[in-house]
N, C-alpha and C positions, 0 to 999 in steps of 0.2 A: 900644711899651710902657715903662710907668713902671717905675724901680726898685723901686718898694715893691710891683707886683706878681710881677717875679722874686723878691723875696726871700720874698715869701710860697709862690708855688710849688715854690722851694727845701726852704723849709720842710715845704709838704706831701708830698712826695716823699722827706724825708727821716724823714717822721714814719712813712710806709706801708711803707718799707722798714724802720725797726724793728717794725712791726707784723708785717711777713710773718716777718722771725727772732723775734717772739716765739712766731708760729704754729707756727714749725718748731721750734724749741727746744720749746714743749710738746709737740708728736707723739711726739719722738725721745723725752722723758722719758716718756710713756706706755707708748710699745713697752719700754723699760728695765727700766720698773717692772712692766707690765702684762702683756706682752706683745703681739704686732702682734697675734692674734686680739683685742684686747677694743679695739683704736683704734679710735676713732668720733668723728665731731664731736663727739658730744655729753662724750666725754669729753678731747677737746681744749679745746673751750669750758669746760672745768672749770679744766683744769692752766692755763691761759693766763687765765683771767678775765672772757673776753669776752663777746659776745650771736653767734645765730647768724648776727645780718644782719653783724656788723663779721666775724665770719669769711669766710662766702663773699662777701663785697664784697673780698677778697683774693686769696682760691682759690676760686672755684666751685664744684668739684668736689673728692671727698676723694681724686681719683687725682691730681689737682693737687697737692694736699701731698705725696700718697705721695713725686713724683717729685722736690721740695723737700727732702725728711726724706733721700730716698738721696742727693741732692748732697751733703746738709751730713753726712751718715754718711760718704762719700768724703772726704770734706772732713777729718774728725777722725781718720782711718784715716791719711792721708795724712802729719799731722802727730804721729802716733803712730810712722809709720813713721821720719820727718825726727829727732825727738827719743828714738828708741828706748826709748822710757818710762823714759828716765832713763839705758838703759844701752848704748849707742850703737847707733843702727840702720845698713841696709845703706848709710847715705849717708853713713856717719861715714867710709868709705874710698874716694874718688870716681875711684880710678883705672879707665879702661874697658875693656871688653871681661870677660875671663876671669875676673880678680881680682873687679871688683866683682859678676859673676856667683854667686861663690863666696862671698862675701860675704854677698851677697841670699838665695842659699838657705839658709847656715847661719842667717842670723838668721830669717826665717820658717819654717824648721822645729825648729829647739830654741827659739827666745823668739818667737811669731808675736803681734804684734799686736793680740789680739782685738776684736772688735765684735761680739758676738751679733745685735747688733740690722739690721748690716748683711747678714751672712748672711742672715737671715730674709726683708729686705726683696727682696734680692739673687733668692733661690729664688723667690720669690714670685710678684717679675715674670717669671722665667723659666716657671714657670707659667702663665704669662697671655699669654704673647708673640702666642698664635696670634688673639687679637681684640684684642689692645693694642697696635696700632703703637706709641703713644708709648713704652710702656715697651720695647719691642724695639729702637727707638732709641736710647734710650739706657743699653739694655746693650750692644748693638753698636757705640758709639762709644764707651763705657767700655774696652771690650776691645781695639777697634783703635789706641786712645792707647796702652793700656799694650803690646798689642805689636809697634807703629813702633817705641816708644820702646827697647824690648828688641833689638829686631830691628839698628838701627842700631849698637846698643852692643857687638856680640858680630859685626858683620858682618865686620870687618878680621879676626880669632881663624878665623872660617870660611872665609874666602878661603884665609889661609896655610894653614892645616888640611892633614895629611898623612895624614885618615884616611880618604879616597877617598869620601867622601858627597860623593854631588851633589843637594844641598838645597840650596836659599835660606834667608839668615837670617831668614827672617821664618816660615818653614815651624820652625826651630827655636825661634823664639819663640813661636808657637802649642802646639808641642811642652812647651814650659816652664809655658805658660798652663794648660794642658788639667793638666796634672801637678799643679802646686799646687792649682788649683781641686776636683779628684778628691780628691786627701789632707785640704784643708783639710773636705769635705764629710763625709768617713768618721770626722775628728775629731770634728766637730761632735755626728754620731753617736753615737762610740763614743770619748771620749778617751784611752782604748788598744787602739786597731784596730792599731795598730803601734808599734814602737820609733822611737822617731824618730831617735835616732843612728844607727841600722842602715839607716833610708831615707835618709838624709842622705849618707850611706857610700855606698850605689847610687846616689842620684843624680850626686852628686858623680861618680862613675866611669865613668857612662855619658854626663853632658854634657859631662865634662874629654877623655875619649878622640872624642868628636864635633870639639870644639875645636882638637884636637891639643895636649892640657895632660894625657897619660894620667900618671897616676903612676908614679914609677922603680919596677920589681920590686922588690920586696922593704922597698921604704922605705915611710914612713907618709906620707898625706897632709898638710900643714902643718896645724899646729896653730893654731885660733882660738879667740878667747877668749868665753866664754858669759857668760850673763847676769851670773853670780855673779864672775866673774872670771879663773874657772878656766881653764885653755888645755888642749885638748883633742885628741888624735890621732883625726881623724877614721874613719879604720881598722882602731883598735884594735875588735879582738874583742868583742864584745857578750857582758856574762856573762847568765847563767842569769835570766830577767826575775820578780819577782816577785809574787803576787796583788794587793798592796799597794804603795802607797811609790812615790818617783818614779822615771819614766822614765830620766832623765836626771841622772847625779850634782849634786844644785844645785838640782834644778827637782821642783817638786811636779806632780801630775799635775793637768790644766785640770778 
């Protein structure tokens, strides 16, 4: 193989990668601007400035684009979590175990990194897994990756817990996963479905007791920094909620 042939193939692969990224970004833009229901090959072609032939060369079927978009949205969400949208995400405090889970729950319940497009695509995948094995595998892989990471993170705390619960760290991680998934679904349907501060207090009490970190009787839970930089005691009694206005001081409703 001549050096010129190798360079040509490398350039071709790089061009193909850029084209695929361009198509995925165009699809993400269509979903964000017009909604998942408006995502079509024609809409993607128009947004990407490509012909149908160019589109189907890189993605023979629309479903393949959806899978690529799902991965791109997941990447975007991870980036927002890492940066905390500029407010300090859950990875800002890397201490493993209860402290990290505490910070993680606080961040996701009070200042979640909203990616509506990801939620829409996730629910689309869930509704089609009975006849789309590739969608089912992708969701299963995502959930298992998260579950495994969290299980390893809380394993030591759970093993040393005096709660008496005979459960595995994987079961506890699955519970946390189901809890956050269900709360996210409710929040998408109704941003004021529940009081975030009260829900956080409940979650921390339940999981703290399971992991052997119950709050001391009569003492407040540790304060945590919220998005506006104001530390809040998480077990402070909630005031009466108004029909309009922020659910948490300094936080506007979604």
